[in-house]
Rosetta silent file (secondary structure, phi, psi, omega in degrees, C-alpha in Angstrom):
SEQUENCE: MPDMFSGEVNLVHMVTIAAMACVSVLARCLFFISSSEWTLPDWAQRGLRYAPMAAICAVIAPEVVMSQGHLIHSLQDARLYGVAAAMAFFFIRRGVGQVVLGAIVCGMAVYLPLHIGLGW
SCORE:     score description
SCORE:     0.000 S_00000001
   1 L     0.000  127.186 -177.328  -26.818   19.957    5.374 S_00000001
   2 L   -74.715  149.013  173.469  -24.874   21.917    2.789 S_00000001
   3 L   -71.724  134.961 -175.717  -23.470   19.943   -0.217 S_00000001
   4 L   -72.557  -28.768 -176.432  -19.736   19.433    0.115 S_00000001
   5 L  -106.269   26.289 -175.785  -19.267   19.638   -3.618 S_00000001
   6 L   -82.033   -8.235  175.314  -21.369   22.549   -4.400 S_00000001
   7 L    98.821  -12.988 -177.305  -18.388   24.886   -5.202 S_00000001
   8 L   -88.526  148.082 -177.851  -18.830   27.423   -2.465 S_00000001
   9 L   -87.013  126.425  178.931  -16.000   28.115   -0.075 S_00000001
  10 L  -106.954  131.385 -178.964  -16.849   27.557    3.583 S_00000001
  11 H   -55.275  -43.589 -174.903  -14.716   29.406    6.167 S_00000001
  12 H   -58.851  -51.375 -179.737  -14.675   26.340    8.501 S_00000001
  13 H   -60.728  -37.525  177.952  -13.267   24.095    5.779 S_00000001
  14 H   -68.289  -39.652  175.549  -10.518   26.736    4.879 S_00000001
  15 H   -64.658  -50.792 -178.575   -9.465   27.023    8.527 S_00000001
  16 H   -53.670  -40.709 -179.919   -9.424   23.335    9.013 S_00000001
  17 H   -69.652  -39.134  173.905   -7.260   22.850    5.886 S_00000001
  18 H   -61.029  -39.825 -176.173   -4.842   25.528    6.983 S_00000001
  19 H   -71.359  -39.891  177.351   -4.571   24.181   10.413 S_00000001
  20 H   -61.123  -45.800  177.652   -3.969   20.677    9.078 S_00000001
  21 H   -63.333  -42.710 -177.240   -1.125   22.075    6.688 S_00000001
  22 H   -63.940  -48.706 -176.000    0.483   23.959    9.693 S_00000001
  23 H   -60.707  -42.927  178.496    0.502   20.825   11.820 S_00000001
  24 H   -63.587  -46.299 -176.228    1.948   18.699    8.962 S_00000001
  25 H   -57.637  -49.774 -176.722    4.693   21.383    8.107 S_00000001
  26 H   -58.159  -50.258  177.918    5.608   21.720   11.805 S_00000001
  27 H   -63.799  -29.058  168.272    5.968   17.983   12.288 S_00000001
  28 H   -72.769  -29.952  171.444    8.104   17.582    9.334 S_00000001
  29 H   -85.794    2.098 -175.739   10.338   20.449   10.231 S_00000001
  30 H   -65.112  -24.518 -178.350   11.015   19.647   13.739 S_00000001
  31 H   -70.367  -33.735  177.367   14.187   17.842   12.666 S_00000001
  32 H   -73.912  -44.409 -172.835   15.464   20.986   11.005 S_00000001
  33 H   -70.125  -23.707 -177.437   14.401   23.410   13.644 S_00000001
  34 L   -59.573  131.185  178.400   16.215   21.329   16.394 S_00000001
  35 L   -80.680  -23.438 -176.678   19.559   22.836   17.437 S_00000001
  36 L  -108.054  156.056  178.833   21.028   19.432   18.513 S_00000001
  37 L   -68.138  131.298  178.397   21.608   16.422   16.331 S_00000001
  38 L  -130.374  130.205 -172.769   18.883   13.824   16.751 S_00000001
  39 L  -121.747  154.252  175.564   19.029   10.064   15.866 S_00000001
  40 L   -77.084  143.401  162.809   16.381    7.254   15.946 S_00000001
  41 L   -56.816  160.274 -176.392   17.019    4.497   18.418 S_00000001
  42 H   -61.959  -43.551 -174.005   18.295    1.245   17.089 S_00000001
  43 H   -69.944  -27.165 -178.493   14.931   -0.656   17.434 S_00000001
  44 H   -79.068  -34.313  176.637   13.139    2.206   15.514 S_00000001
  45 H   -69.692  -35.174  174.034   15.703    2.066   12.675 S_00000001
  46 H   -63.804  -33.956 -172.967   15.256   -1.803   12.432 S_00000001
  47 H   -77.408  -31.842 -178.272   11.513   -1.331   12.483 S_00000001
  48 H   -66.032  -21.928  176.299   11.629    1.235    9.683 S_00000001
  49 L   -59.532  -31.212 -173.087   13.386   -1.359    7.399 S_00000001
  50 L   -97.937    1.126 -179.296   10.069   -3.172    7.199 S_00000001
  51 H   -63.635  -48.236 -173.920    7.785   -0.094    6.648 S_00000001
  52 H   -66.074  -41.508  178.559    7.689   -0.162    2.766 S_00000001
  53 H   -60.255  -43.251  178.036    6.888   -3.969    2.840 S_00000001
  54 H   -61.024  -50.297  179.126    4.180   -3.464    5.403 S_00000001
  55 H   -59.400  -44.487  174.677    2.595   -0.710    3.388 S_00000001
  56 H   -58.712  -43.363 -179.447    2.546   -2.812    0.249 S_00000001
  57 H   -65.031  -33.281 -176.357    0.996   -5.684    2.107 S_00000001
  58 H   -74.207  -28.833 -177.990   -1.656   -3.373    3.668 S_00000001
  59 H   -84.826  -43.112 -170.478   -2.631   -2.189    0.124 S_00000001
  60 H   -82.036  -35.304 -170.354   -2.467   -5.577   -1.700 S_00000001
  61 H   -61.446  -41.646  177.739   -3.855   -8.018    0.782 S_00000001
  62 H   -68.898  -28.597 -176.742   -7.464   -6.671    0.856 S_00000001
  63 H   -72.907  -30.897  177.281   -7.464   -6.593   -3.076 S_00000001
  64 H   -79.440  -37.264 -170.418   -6.535  -10.282   -2.952 S_00000001
  65 H  -106.967   -2.508  178.251   -8.882  -11.715   -0.338 S_00000001
  66 E  -124.192  148.606  178.923  -11.883   -9.423   -0.943 S_00000001
  67 E  -140.395  116.791  175.962  -14.219   -8.781   -3.851 S_00000001
  68 L    59.836   34.973  174.064  -16.705   -5.756   -3.631 S_00000001
  69 L    87.868    0.230  178.268  -16.195   -5.412    0.131 S_00000001
  70 E  -124.315  152.948 -172.482  -16.709   -9.172    0.949 S_00000001
  71 E   -70.040  156.794  174.680  -14.320  -12.005    1.649 S_00000001
  72 L   -78.214  131.777  176.521  -13.974  -14.470   -1.318 S_00000001
  73 L  -101.497   -3.287 -173.205  -15.961  -17.566   -0.813 S_00000001
  74 L  -131.143  140.152  167.379  -14.772  -19.583   -3.805 S_00000001
  75 L   -66.048   -9.129 -171.761  -11.304  -20.934   -4.934 S_00000001
  76 L   -95.308   60.299  177.617  -12.347  -20.063   -8.424 S_00000001
  77 L  -134.036  128.820 -176.660  -10.741  -16.540   -8.282 S_00000001
  78 H   -69.102  -23.024  177.175   -7.732  -15.918  -10.584 S_00000001
  79 H   -57.741  -43.999 -178.524   -6.233  -13.481   -8.019 S_00000001
  80 H   -62.543  -41.207 -179.942   -5.523  -16.257   -5.564 S_00000001
  81 H   -72.247  -37.469 -177.217   -3.600  -18.442   -8.197 S_00000001
  82 H   -65.095  -50.740 -177.482   -1.707  -15.290   -9.459 S_00000001
  83 H   -61.547  -45.288  178.756   -0.551  -14.400   -5.867 S_00000001
  84 H   -62.716  -33.534  178.332    0.460  -18.064   -5.208 S_00000001
  85 H   -71.227  -48.151 -176.384    2.494  -18.157   -8.432 S_00000001
  86 H   -59.321  -48.184  178.906    4.155  -14.811   -7.603 S_00000001
  87 H   -60.413  -44.639  177.412    4.971  -16.056   -4.017 S_00000001
  88 H   -53.202  -48.395  176.593    6.242  -19.442   -5.358 S_00000001
  89 H   -58.160  -47.239 -177.766    8.614  -17.512   -7.681 S_00000001
  90 H   -61.960  -38.691 -173.820    9.824  -15.173   -4.955 S_00000001
  91 H   -76.115  -42.569  175.263   10.473  -18.080   -2.544 S_00000001
  92 H   -52.370  -50.835  175.012   12.278  -20.200   -5.243 S_00000001
  93 H   -69.723  -15.419 -169.877   14.558  -17.430   -6.132 S_00000001
  94 L    46.972   42.597  171.194   15.006  -16.568   -2.347 S_00000001
  95 L    72.394   17.403 -175.884   14.762  -12.921   -3.030 S_00000001
  96 L   -99.097  137.321  177.302   17.954  -12.716   -5.201 S_00000001
  97 L    81.973 -139.912 -179.074   18.201  -10.548   -8.274 S_00000001
  98 L   -92.297   54.516 -175.318   15.243   -9.023  -10.211 S_00000001
  99 H   -71.144  -26.190  179.823   12.855  -11.107   -8.047 S_00000001
 100 H   -77.225  -41.907  172.959   10.186   -8.494   -7.710 S_00000001
 101 H   -70.481  -34.066  173.466    9.818   -7.924  -11.388 S_00000001
 102 H   -63.693  -42.024 -178.764    9.993  -11.716  -11.946 S_00000001
 103 H   -65.100  -43.056 -179.690    7.299  -12.212   -9.361 S_00000001
 104 H   -61.799  -50.921  179.830    4.969   -9.619  -11.042 S_00000001
 105 H   -49.146  -58.583 -178.291    5.562  -11.207  -14.516 S_00000001
 106 H   -56.052  -43.596 -178.019    4.904  -14.683  -13.091 S_00000001
 107 H   -62.555  -41.133 -173.275    1.869  -13.754  -11.172 S_00000001
 108 H   -74.778  -25.756  177.589    0.454  -11.884  -14.195 S_00000001
 109 H   -77.962  -24.128  173.041    1.178  -14.893  -16.520 S_00000001
 110 H   -82.808  -50.661 -178.234   -1.016  -17.074  -14.236 S_00000001
 111 H   -55.567  -57.260 -169.163   -3.661  -14.312  -13.537 S_00000001
 112 H   -66.380  -36.663  170.365   -4.469  -13.162  -17.032 S_00000001
 113 H   -64.764  -38.805  176.433   -5.352  -16.531  -18.684 S_00000001
 114 H   -58.274  -44.446 -171.825   -7.450  -17.344  -15.764 S_00000001
 115 H   -79.346  -52.185 -179.330   -9.194  -14.147  -15.612 S_00000001
 116 H   -84.218  -36.917 -172.778   -9.681  -13.342  -19.333 S_00000001
 117 H   -75.710  -49.577 -176.026   -9.533  -16.884  -20.753 S_00000001
 118 L  -100.655   -0.859  176.622  -11.823  -18.710  -18.216 S_00000001
 119 L    70.732   22.843 -178.138  -13.679  -15.538  -16.848 S_00000001
 120 L   -75.679    0.000    0.000  -12.631  -16.190  -13.221 S_00000001
């Protein structure tokens, strides 16, 4: 089996990369190539409003509940308390104003002393 990081250019890899680039460009340009105006249905537009939050949750949730690929088995983890503080700040403020920045600051204000000071 050839080493993937050996530095040699493999024709199969180059063709695969070119094909993936063509598919990606074609999929993104379909809206511009189309001669008629195209709009998303209402249900799809409503669903897209939640896409950024879903992506953030998909990235952050595993970092909070897992450590080195395994679920956390102890409550002595600073990340849990940092997230709880950030969520409390967000819900107390009801999502109004600079709530995202405030939630980050509040969560880090709880996380850092527990992580650095107590070694959690």
